N, C-alpha and C positions, 0 to 999 in steps of 0.2 A: 145416394142411399141415405135414408133417414138415420139420424143418430139416436132416435127413440122410436120404439115400436110398441104399440099397446095391443094386448089381446084381452079376452074376457077377464082373465085372472092375473095376468102378468104385465109388467112393463120391461122391455129390453132397452138397455141404455149403454152408453160407452163405459168401458171399464174405468174404474177409479183406483188410484193408489190406496185410498182409504178402504177399499174392499179386500185388502190383503188377508185379514182374519177370516172373512167369509170364504175366500178361495181356499185358505188353509183348512177350513172345516170340511171342504169338499175333497180336495186333492191330498190332504193329509190323513184322510180316513183310510184305514188298512183295507177295507173291502173295495173301495173305489180304486185304490192303488193296485190291488191284485188283478182287477179287470182291465186296467189301462196300461200298466207298465210291466215289461218283461221281468224286471228285478223285483216287482211287487212292493217296492219300498214307498211308503208314504212320503210325500214331498214336504219340504220345510218352508219356513217363512221367506228365506232368501230366494228360493226357487219360485215362490208365488210372486214375489216382487218382480223377478225377471220375466215371468210369464205375462204379468200385467203390462210391463214395459214393452214387451214384444207385441202384445195385442194392440197397444196404443200406437206403436210404430207402424204396424200394418195399416191401421186406420189412416194415419197421416200420409202414408205412401200411396194408398189405393182408394181411400174414400169409403171403405167397407171393412167388415171383419167381425170378429167374435164380440159378443155383447154379454153383459151381466144382466141376469133376469131377476127381477124383484117382484115379490107378491104385491098385488095392488092393495090387498087388505093386510096390513101389518108391516109391510115394507122390508121383510126379510129377503136377503139375496139368496135365491134358491137354486140358481143354475148359471152355467156358462155355456153359451151356444151361439153359433153363427157360422158364416162361410168365409173362408180365406184361401189364398193361394197356397198350394201344397203340391208336392210330388206324390202321386198315388200310383203304385204299380209301375213306376218308371216314367210316368207321363205327368206333365203339368196339368193340374186340374184346379177347379174351384171346389174345395172340399168342405163338407159340413161336419161339424163336431157338436156333440151335446154331452154334458155331464151335469147331473142333478145331485144336490146335497142329499146325503143318505137319509136324513130325517124327512125329506119331502118326496122321496121316490114313490112310485106306484100311484101317483095322483094325476098322471097325464101331462105333467109339466114338460117333459122332454118333447113329446109330440107337439104340444101347443107352441112352445118356443121355436122349435125347428120349423114347423109349418110357416109361422110368421116370418122368420128370418129368410127362408128360402123364397117365399112369395115376394118379399121385399127385394131380394136380389134379382129375381126374374124381372120384376117390374122396373126397377131402377137401372139395372145394368144391361138389360137386353141380352142376357146370356142364354145359351141354348140348353145347358145341362149343368148339374152339380153332382158331386159324388158324396158318398158316405162310406166309412169303413167300420166294421164291427168284428171283433175277435171271434174266432170260431166257437169259443166257449162262453160267449155272451149272448144267449138267446133273447134277453130283454132288449138289447140294442138292435138286434136283427129284426125283432118284431116291430120296434118303432120305425125302422127304415121301411119295412114292407107296408106298414099301415099308412105311411105318408106317400106311397106310390114310387118308392125307390125299387128298382128291379136289380136282382142279382146279376152281376156281369162276369166276375171271375174272382179267383183267390189271389191275394197279393201279400207281400211281406211288409209289415209296418212295425217299427220299433223292435225288430227282432222276432216278431211272432206272426203267425198266419192270420189273415183277416179276410173276410168276405168284402169285396168291393161292390157297392150298389151304385146305381145311377138313376137320377130322376131328370127327365127331360121337361122342358117348358111346354106348356100347352100350345098347340098350333094356333 
């Protein structure tokens, strides 16, 4: 799997410890936290360091994982997105995640980064499908999943709340 992926407007790259403040600006935001976490609590700097360390460990162990996405114009870290091993609905899956900085939402960055990450996984890993989960009360993420060809499969519990589980299969 490539460690850098370029799209028209973004560059996905390996997470960096130095990105801690950028990740805190995303996951420390109360609106983001309300959509992602059952407790709705914004995450702190120590949790961001642990998240980055876990993402890097996944890359070392498996050769793929979540990336930090940077705007080509300006260089701002605007998203965290990628595919990793996860348990989704009680089954081992390769699961897709995307979260975009609140100041950069509604620009198509989630779809752009996710499409590039999923396409790279299909090409490099030869996998047959990936999943994505979206909370029942997060229509924006549900719309991103559907727009990228993910098909609703069933409802599952994730982090203590109900989510739609979507699946996207590799092209034949």
